[in-house]
N, C-alpha and C positions, 0 to 999 in steps of 0.2 A: 504494500500500500504506500503510495507516494505521500509526501508531507501535505500536499494540497488536498488529496482525497481523504487523508486522515483528518484534516481540519474540517472538511465538509461533513464527514461522518460524525465527528464529535459535536459539530454545530447542530446537526440534525437531532442527535440524542438530547442535547441540552434544550433545544426547542420543544421536543416532545415532552421532556420533563416539565418545562414551564407550562405547557398546554394542559398537562394532566389535571392540575387542580381545577382549571376552568371547566374541563369536561366533567369532572366529578361534581362540581357545583351545579352544572346544568342538569345532570342526571338526578341530583338530590331534590329538585323541584317536584312539587306534588300537584297533580291535577284534581280539582274539585268540580264535579258536575252538579250544579245546584239548580233545583226547580223552585220557583216562587210564584205567588199570586200577586197581581199588581195593586197593592194597597200600601198605605203608610205603615202598617204593621210589619212590613218587610224592609223598612227603611234602613235598618242596620246593615243589611247586605249591600245596599247601594252605596252607603258611606264607605264601607270596607273596600269595595271595589274601586270607587272613583277617587278616594283619597290616596289610593296606591298602597294601602297598608298590606293587602294580601300579597301583592307582587313583591313588596319589600321583605315579606316573611317567607318567600319562596313558594307561594301558592298561586297557581294559575286557575282563575275562575272561568268556568264555562256556564253561563246562565241561560235558563230556559223558562219561558213564561207559561203559566197554566191558568185556566179560568176558575178552577176550584181545587180544593185539597183532594177529594176523591179521584179526580182525573190524574193528579200527580202520583197517587199511590200506584196506579198501573205502571207508570214509568219506573218507579222505584222497584216494583216487583219484577220488571223485565231486566233489571240490572243496568239501565241507561242513566240512572241518577245516583249520586252519593249522598245528597243533602236535600232537605225538605224545609222550605220557609212558607208556612201556611198555618191554618187553624189546627188545633190539637185533636179535634173531634175524630177524624178518620183513623188516627194512628193506633188506637187500642184495638180496633177491629183488624187492622193490617197485621198487628202482631199475633192476634189470635189465628190468623190464616197463615202463619209461618214466616212473615216478613220480619227480619231482625232490624228494627229501627228504634232509635233511642233519642228522647228529647234531652238535649244537653243544655238548653237555655230557653227561657221564655222571652218573647220579644214585645208583646203587647197584651193588655187586658182591657176589658170593657170597651172594645173598639166598635162593636156593632150597635147602631142606633136605628130608630125607626123614623122615617120622614114621610109626611103625608102631602100629597099633591093638592092642587087648587080645588078640586072637586070634593076631596075628603076633609081637608083641614078645617073648614068652617064648622064641621060637626064636633070638633074637639074644643070649641070655644067654651068659655066659662068653666074650664077645668073638668069637662065631661069625662066620665070614665070610658075606657076603651069599649066596654060592653054597650054603653049608651050611645056612643058615637057611631059605632058600626051598625047598631040597630036602626038609628035614625037615618043613616045613609041608605041602608037597605030599603027602608020604608019610602024615602023620598025618591030613590032612583029605580025602584022595582028590580034591583039586581044586587048581588053581593059585591063588595069592594074587592077589586083585583089587586093583589099584593105580590110584588116581585121579590124573589130571593134566590139563592143558589140551590143546586140539586138536593134531593132528599139524602140524608146522611151527613150533609155538610154542617158545620157549626152555624152559619147564618140561617139555614132552614130550621134547625132545631131551636135556635134562640128565638126566632120569630114565633114558632109554635108555642114555646114556653111562655112568652109574653102574652100571646093571645089567650091560651087556654088556662094557664096557671095564675098569671098575674091579673090579666084583664077580664077573665071569665066571659069571653066573647062566645056568642052562639056560632057554631060551625057553619050554619047556613048563611050567615051574614058576611062571610069572606070567602074568597077563592085564592088559593096560593098558586102562583105561577113560577115555575123554576126556570132560571136562565143564568147566563154567565154574568160576571161582574160588570164588564163594559156594557153589555146589553141592558142590565138593570138600570144603570145610570141613564142611558139613552131613553129607555122606556118611561122613566119618570119625567124627564125633560119634554118628551113628546106627548105626555099625558096618555100614553097607551096603557098605563097602570095607574092605580089610585094612591099607591104607597109602596114602600120598599124598605128592606133592611139594607143599610149601606154603611161603608166605612170611609174614613178619610183616604184620599182627598175628594171622593165622590160627594160626601156630605157638604163640604164647603162649596163645591162647584154647583150642586143642585140649589142650595140656598141663595147663591149669587145669581144664577141664571133664571131660576123659576121663582120670581118674586112672591108668588102666592103660595109657595111651598112652606112647610113648617116642620121644625123638629118637634116631634110629639113625645118620644121617649129616648132617653140617653141609654148608654150601654149598661150602667148600673141599675137603671130602672127596669130594663128588660130582663136582666138576669144578674143579680148581685154577684160581684166578684167573677164576672163572666170570663171564662178562660178564652184567650184569643190566640194570637200568632205565636208560633214556636219555631225554633231552629232545631232540627233533628238530623242525626247522621246514621247511616247504616252501620250495623255491627261490623260488616266486612271492611268498611273504610276505617273505622276506629282501630280494628286489629291490624290493618295494613299500614296505617299512618297515624299512630297515636300522638306523635309530637305535633303533626299538622292539625289534628283535631283539637289539641289544647291551644295552639296558636289561634285557631278560628274562634274558640270561645273567648280567649283573651281579647281578641279584636272586637268581638260582639259586645262585650262589657264596655270596652273603650268607646264604641260607636253609640251605645245607649247613653253614656255620659254626655257625649257631644250633642246628641239630639235633645237631651233634657236641658243642658246648660247653654248651648249655642245653636238653636234651631236655624238661625239665618245662615250659618256656615253650611249646615247640612242640606238646606233647601235646594240649592242648585243640583246636588247629586240626586235627590229624590225626583226633582223635576225632569232631569235627563232620563231617568229610568221609567217614570210613569206618565210624564206630560205628553211626550210624543208631539210636541209643538202645539198642543191644545191648551195646556194649563200654564198660565203665566207665573212668573216667579213670585209675585206678591201673593197670589192665591195659594201657592204651595207653602209659603212662609206662614200664612194664616192657618192652613191645614195642620201644620206641625205644632202650632200653638193651641190648636183646638182642644176642648175637653174630650173630644173623641180620639185624640192621639195620646194614649197613656202607655208610655214605653216601660217595659219590664225587663227583668234579667233572671232572678232566682227561679228556677223551674219548680222548686218545692212549694212555692206559694200558690200554684194553681192545681195541685194534685186533688185537693178536696173538691174544688169546683168542677174539675174534670169528671170526677166520680159522680157528682150530682147530675151533671149534664148527661152522662151515660145512662143513669137510672131513668132520666126523663125520656131519652131516646128509646129505651126498652118500652116504656109506657105508650109511646106513640107508634111503635112498630118499626122505627128506623133501625133498631137493632133487635136481634133475637134474644140476646142476653148481654148483660154488661161484661165487657172484656176485662180481664185482670190487668191491673195497672202495674203489677210486679215486673220490674225490669224496664218499664217504658221510660221512666224518668231517671236519668243518671246525672245527679248534681255534682259528681266528683270533679268534673272539669270546671264548673262554675266556682266551687269552693277553692280550688287551686288558683283560679284567676283572681279571686278576691284576696286570698292570702298573699299573693305575689305583690299586690298593691301596698301591702303593709298596713 
């Protein structure tokens, strides 16, 4: 080997050695395929993504939007998703059917509210009870009030029924529940194709802005006290394969929740980018994040009792055959480590 060729050889070895750490760093990155529903209760995910926190932590996010939690369960079962950002309701049933999915953090509570459109809201004047309001609407219009919500088995559908039958003591003949997706629900209220709906932010703020005769009739807490809302859940397979990434994601979610609570104006552009799609202006999104309907959460243990209560009601209305065991569904260990690390 000549001196020149020897130098070339050694130079190549040195270059390869220098490149090796970069290759290892690249291969150490973790892909997270996350499904979400387009509501403010998923805001932490958008903050984590657009603040660049996930990328800095070595996590590549691939986000997919769904209309409801039950639809997302199918994608989880097929192995095309690692994470779930939606209502807690469908997860117990999913586990009963063999899907290893675990709630690692709560993201929102009491987020579902009931808004009445122009034809219905006058009947709620003078603090009329739901039973009286829907009865008088029925008598005046010779038809039941049409109420939009998400599909049977979803949290919005069950919360609406709980408010109607358990809280409001409404006669079932006086209302008609119409199942549709989240975006369709908002449009149906604005177009007066339905008389009322269960909605979450930012739809609530948008509807009250654009439909001046619409009215917020029941807040989340009035519909279902301590209402369990959005959660962040991971598959058992992902946790086993990438436990460090799972912990980082929970750490970042806690950080995002703090930002949303303390500085919603900074978070608003991120949520607008994810949900607005050019329709929602920044001021509207800022107000949606400050709304009483935007109650950001974190500790998953705080919604266990309410989730059990919700399941019992779903059994009562036939949405579930039986209450699913919550054993193993809530894994607060990641959250507790995240809080401990903050000192």
